[in-house]
N, C-alpha and C positions, 0 to 999 in steps of 0.2 A: 720154243723155249721150253726147258725143263722145269715145270712148276710143281715138281714133286719135293718130298722133304730132302732128297739128295741134292736137287737143285739149289734149294735154299742153303744147304750145308756147302756147297761149292762157293756161293756168293759170300757166305761168312767166313770162310777160310781165306779166300782171296782178300776180302776186305781187311782181315787182320793183318795179313801180309803186306798189303798195300799201304796201310796206316804205319806200320813199323818202318817200312822202307822209306816213306815219306818223312818221317821224324828223323831217320839216319841220315837222309839226303839234306834236309834242313840244316842239321847240326854240322855235317861235313862242310857244306857249301858256306855257311856262315863263318865257321872256324877258318877256312881257307882265306876268305875275304878279310877277316879280322887280322889274320897272321900277315897278309899281304900289305894291309893298310897301317899297321902298327908302326913299321920302321919309316913309312912315308908321311906320317903325321897327318894323315887323312881321317876325318871324323866319320864314324858311322852312327845312324841313329840309336840313341840308347845303348850304345855299346855293342850292339849287334848289327849284322849286315842285313837290315830290313829288306825283304823281297827277293834276295838272292836265291835262298833255298826253294821258295815257292816257284820262281821263275824256271829254276833248274828242273824241278819236279815236273812242272806242267809241259815244258817243252820236251823233255824226255818221255813223259807219259803220251803226249800227242804223237810223237814219232811211234812209240811202241803201239799204240792203237791203231795207227795207220797199217803197220806191218801186220798186226793181229787180224784186222778186217780182211786181209787178202790172204793169210796164210794159215789161220786157225783150222785144224783138221776136224773140229766138231763143234756143237752147240755148247757142250759142256765146258770145253776149253774156253770158248767165249765167256761163259759164265763165271768161271773161275778167275780167268785173267783180265777179261774186259770189264764186266759188271762188277766183279769183286775187287781184285788187286788194283787195276788202273783207276777206277772210280775213287778208291781211297787214296791213292798215290797222288793223283792230281786234285786240286781244290780251288774251287771259285771262292768260298767264303774268305779263305786266307789271303787270296790274291786281291779282294776288295779291301780287306783290312790293311794289308800292306800298303796299297795305294793311298788309302787315307792317311796312314801314319807317316807317309813320306811328304806329305803337303801337296799343294796344288800343282806347281811346276814340276817337281821330281816325279809325283805321283801320275801326272798326265804322261810323261815320258815312260814310266814303267808300265802303264796301261797300254800304250802304243807298242812299246817293245814286246809285251807279253803276247799280244794278238799277232803281230807280224811274225815272231819267231815261232809261236804255236802253230799258226796256219802253215808256215813254211815246213816245220818238223812233221806235221800231219801229212802233207802232200809229198814229202821226201819218204815217209814211212809207207805210203800207198805205192810209191814208184819202187822202193826197194822190194816191197812185197809183190810187186808184179802187176798192180792194177794200172791200166793205162787210161788216159782221156778218151772219151768217144767223140 
């Protein structure tokens, strides 16, 4: 691992890009759900689609990390994309906050769906990237 100032810069730039992409993903996913449910008369928590953006980012990030682990050409790319961007793009704290905000029954389903789809996405990313089970 590159522990030079350049390595720290790679993580910082990646973190910035990942955080901005995470915010955009959450806004887009929540907006799409709100649009889809507005005509159907379905209610979403507090007028927003709680958890949808986080689930979307975490599943996409799990897939991307699976591919990255098998295809990254260098440690510096892993620092920029994996440690920087994908660690900021995916988020555990927002996942927990969303689960609590949804309440016990819906929150439990959200946690289960997040783990199942996240693990499946990571496995698919590894498969797409070319890593095979031993």
